[in-house]
C-alpha positions in Angstrom: 8.3 62.6 134.4 4.5 62.1 133.9 3.2 58.6 133.5 1.3 59.5 130.3 1.8 62.0 127.5 -1.5 62.9 125.8 -0.9 64.0 122.2 -3.8 65.9 120.6 -3.2 66.4 116.9 -5.6 68.9 115.4 -6.6 70.2 111.9 -9.7 72.3 111.4 -11.7 70.7 114.3 -12.5 73.9 116.2 -16.1 73.0 116.8 -15.1 69.8 118.6 -11.8 70.8 120.2 -13.1 72.1 123.5 -15.1 68.9 124.2 -12.0 66.9 123.3 -9.6 68.8 125.6 -12.1 69.0 128.4 -12.7 65.2 128.4 -8.9 64.7 128.5 -8.4 67.1 131.5 -11.3 65.4 133.3 -9.7 62.0 133.5 -9.7 60.2 136.9 -6.1 59.3 136.3 -4.3 62.6 136.5 -0.5 61.8 136.1 -0.2 63.2 132.6 1.0 66.0 130.4 -0.9 67.3 127.3 0.8 68.2 124.0 -1.4 70.0 121.5 -0.4 70.2 117.8 -2.1 72.2 115.1 -1.4 71.4 111.5 -1.9 74.9 110.1 -5.7 75.0 110.6 -7.7 77.6 108.7 -10.7 77.7 111.2 -10.9 79.0 114.8 -8.8 76.2 116.2 -6.0 78.5 117.4 -8.4 80.6 119.4 -9.7 77.4 121.2 -6.2 76.1 121.8 -4.9 79.3 123.3 -7.7 79.2 125.9 -5.7 76.3 127.4 -2.2 77.7 127.2 -2.0 78.5 130.9 -3.5 75.1 132.0 -0.9 73.3 134.2 -1.4 70.1 132.3 -0.6 71.6 129.0 3.1 71.0 128.5 3.4 72.2 124.9 1.5 73.8 122.1 3.0 73.3 118.6 1.8 75.1 115.5 2.8 74.2 112.0 3.5 77.1 109.6 2.8 74.7 106.7 0.3 71.9 106.6 2.1 68.5 106.9 -0.1 66.8 104.3 -1.1 63.9 106.5 -2.0 63.0 110.1 0.8 60.6 110.8 3.7 63.0 110.6 1.9 64.9 113.3 1.7 61.7 115.4 5.5 61.3 115.0 6.1 64.9 116.0 3.9 64.6 119.1 5.3 61.3 120.2 8.9 62.6 119.9 8.0 65.7 122.0 6.5 63.5 124.7 8.2 62.7 128.0 5.7 60.2 129.4 6.1 56.4 129.7 2.9 55.9 127.9 1.3 57.7 124.9 -2.3 58.4 124.2 -3.1 59.9 120.8 -6.4 61.7 121.6 -7.8 62.7 118.2 -9.1 66.2 118.3 -12.7 65.5 117.1 -13.3 62.7 119.6 -14.1 62.6 123.3 -14.3 60.0 126.1 -15.5 58.9 129.5 -13.4 60.0 132.5 -12.3 56.4 133.3 -10.7 55.7 129.9 -7.1 56.5 130.9 -7.2 54.8 134.3 -8.5 51.6 132.6 -5.7 51.5 130.0 -2.9 52.5 132.4 -3.9 49.8 134.8 -3.8 47.2 132.0 -0.3 48.2 130.9 1.2 48.4 134.5 -0.3 45.1 135.5 1.5 43.2 132.7 5.0 44.2 131.9 4.9 42.3 128.6 2.0 44.4 127.4 2.9 47.0 124.8 -0.5 48.4 124.0 -4.0 48.5 125.5 -7.3 49.5 124.0 -11.0 49.5 124.7 -14.2 49.9 122.7 -15.8 52.9 121.1 -19.1 54.2 120.0 -19.1 55.7 116.5 -21.3 58.8 116.6 -22.8 61.2 114.1 -24.4 64.3 115.5 -26.2 62.9 118.6 -26.7 59.4 117.2 -24.7 56.3 117.9 -24.4 54.7 114.5 -22.1 51.8 115.4 -20.3 50.3 118.4 -17.1 48.1 118.5 -17.2 45.0 120.5 -14.9 42.3 121.9 -16.0 38.8 122.9 -14.4 39.1 126.4 -14.6 41.7 129.1 -10.8 41.8 129.3 -7.9 39.8 128.1 -4.2 39.9 127.2 -3.3 38.4 123.8 0.1 37.5 122.4 1.0 40.1 119.9 1.6 37.9 116.9 -1.6 36.0 117.6 -3.4 39.3 117.9 -2.0 40.5 114.5 -3.3 37.3 112.8 -6.8 37.5 114.3 -7.4 41.3 114.6 -5.0 43.2 112.3 -4.8 41.0 109.1 -8.1 41.2 107.3 -9.0 44.5 108.8 -8.0 46.9 111.6 -10.0 46.1 114.7 -8.8 49.3 116.4 -11.2 51.7 114.8 -9.8 54.8 116.3 -6.5 56.0 117.8 -8.3 57.6 120.7 -9.2 54.2 122.1 -5.6 53.1 122.6 -2.6 53.6 124.9 0.9 52.3 124.2 4.4 52.2 125.6 6.6 55.0 124.3 9.7 52.8 124.5 8.2 50.5 121.8 7.8 53.5 119.4 11.5 53.4 118.8 11.2 50.0 117.2 8.5 51.2 114.8 9.7 52.2 111.3 8.8 55.4 109.6 6.6 53.5 107.1 3.4 54.5 108.9 4.0 58.2 108.1 3.8 57.4 104.3 0.1 56.5 104.5 -2.8 58.9 104.1 -5.3 56.7 106.1 -3.8 53.3 107.0 -0.8 54.6 108.9 -2.5 53.8 112.2 -3.0 50.2 111.1 0.7 49.9 110.1 1.7 51.5 113.4 -0.4 49.0 115.5 1.1 46.0 113.6 4.6 47.2 114.4 3.7 47.8 118.0 1.8 44.5 118.5 4.7 42.3 117.3 6.8 43.6 120.3 4.7 42.0 123.1 1.2 41.4 124.4 -1.9 43.4 123.6 -4.6 44.1 126.2 -8.2 44.4 125.0 -11.1 45.7 127.2 -14.7 45.2 126.3 -15.7 48.5 128.0 -17.1 51.1 125.7 -15.5 54.4 126.9 -14.6 56.3 123.7 -16.7 58.3 121.3 -15.4 58.3 117.7 -17.0 61.2 115.8 -18.1 61.1 112.2 -18.8 64.4 110.4 -18.5 66.2 107.1 -14.9 67.2 107.7 -13.9 63.5 108.3 -10.9 62.9 106.0 -11.0 59.1 106.1 -14.6 59.1 104.8 -13.6 61.2 101.8 -10.8 58.7 101.0 -13.1 55.8 101.2 -15.4 57.6 98.7 -12.6 57.6 96.1 -11.5 54.0 96.5 -8.0 55.0 97.4 -8.3 53.0 100.7 -7.8 49.8 98.6 -4.4 50.9 97.5 -3.2 51.3 101.1 -5.0 48.2 102.4 -3.2 46.0 99.8 0.1 47.6 101.0 -0.7 46.6 104.5 -1.5 43.0 103.5 1.7 42.8 101.4 3.7 44.0 104.4 2.2 41.3 106.6 3.1 38.5 104.2 6.6 39.9 103.5 7.2 40.0 107.3 5.9 36.4 107.7 3.2 37.6 110.1 0.5 35.8 108.1 0.6 32.7 105.9 0.1 32.7 102.1 -3.3 31.1 102.5 -4.3 33.9 104.9 -3.0 36.4 102.5 -5.0 35.0 99.6 -8.2 34.9 101.7 -7.9 38.5 102.9 -6.9 39.8 99.4 -9.8 38.0 97.8 -12.3 39.4 100.3 -11.0 43.0 99.5 -11.1 42.2 95.8 -14.8 41.2 95.9 -15.6 44.3 98.0 -13.9 46.4 95.3 -15.8 44.7 92.5 -19.1 45.4 94.2 -18.1 49.1 94.9 -16.2 50.0 91.7 -19.1 51.8 90.0 -18.7 54.6 92.6 -15.1 55.3 91.6 -13.4 57.1 88.7 -12.1 54.9 85.9 -8.5 56.0 86.5 -8.8 55.0 90.1 -10.3 51.6 89.2 -7.4 51.0 86.9 -4.9 51.8 89.7 -6.7 49.6 92.2 -7.0 46.6 89.8 -3.3 46.9 89.0 -2.5 47.0 92.7 -4.4 43.8 93.3 -2.9 42.0 90.3 0.7 43.0 91.2 0.3 41.9 94.9 1.1 38.3 94.2 2.1 37.7 90.6 0.3 36.1 87.7 -0.9 33.0 89.6 -2.6 35.2 92.2 -4.1 37.4 89.5 -5.8 34.3 87.9 -7.0 33.2 91.3 -8.6 36.6 92.1 -10.3 36.9 88.7 -11.6 33.3 88.8 -12.7 33.2 92.5 -14.0 36.8 92.4 -16.3 36.0 89.5 -17.5 32.7 91.0 -18.3 34.2 94.4 -20.0 37.2 92.8 -22.3 35.0 90.7 -23.1 32.9 93.7 -24.0 35.9 95.8 -26.2 37.3 93.0 -28.1 34.0 92.6 -28.6 33.8 96.4 -29.9 37.4 96.4 -32.4 36.6 93.6 -33.6 33.5 95.3 -34.2 35.4 98.5 -36.2 38.0 96.6 -38.2 35.3 94.9 -39.1 33.6 98.2 -39.8 36.9 99.9 -42.4 37.6 97.2 
């Protein structure tokens, strides 16, 4: 049995797929198998994938006859086909440094209570680094519930699945809820993993998270549909007693203000859906809180911006 199963779920990423697979095969830690899944791509992905069929590390290639409709059912299929102790979901349009896997395997084997380990990533577009994730310490283990409160409540601090390794045994304690999401399924998945033990965080930047025109999450953000799923994540956290009511209100208000600022970019029908989702999240009292505090903080921000413009002139 290999120590690690590397799952590469692909959909229409032919231009990036060779770099992805080659960076996986070049890892300094070599006790792994590779499972490649293709979700009925319409580009040249199959041609690229078939070039690796005879590679000794490639344990399985799985083609879908019909598109699954979302990435997380592919995660589930790949994980369940894996035989390794640890799982690395290496997204098909990313790549990494050769020491990534060794760094994360060491973290998991050094602490038996650790259920998942991740490091930092550059976000890149073409040849430009547009953003880089950070962590205040070079390396640390954090209690899972503490980690959820500090790093997975208001937002998902794990920007990209390719930067993380987790224990397969813990997958069996994760519900199917993550497969119902279009874009926040990874966030839900990490929450359910983290509550099972410790989380290791490295400050090393060894991953490259690619942004491009075929990026599905970017398109969803453009419609505003992300707010629907983010509210569901927050509601799940409060229902599971993983955050307090005050934390819930703080994070919900922050998202509500972001929505008010951004809503002009979205269709009227979507704005109505998002507003209803916010107002249904905590009942009539919370609706009044959001409307009142949202209006107050927006006015305060506008006054501050005008004062800054006045003094700048």
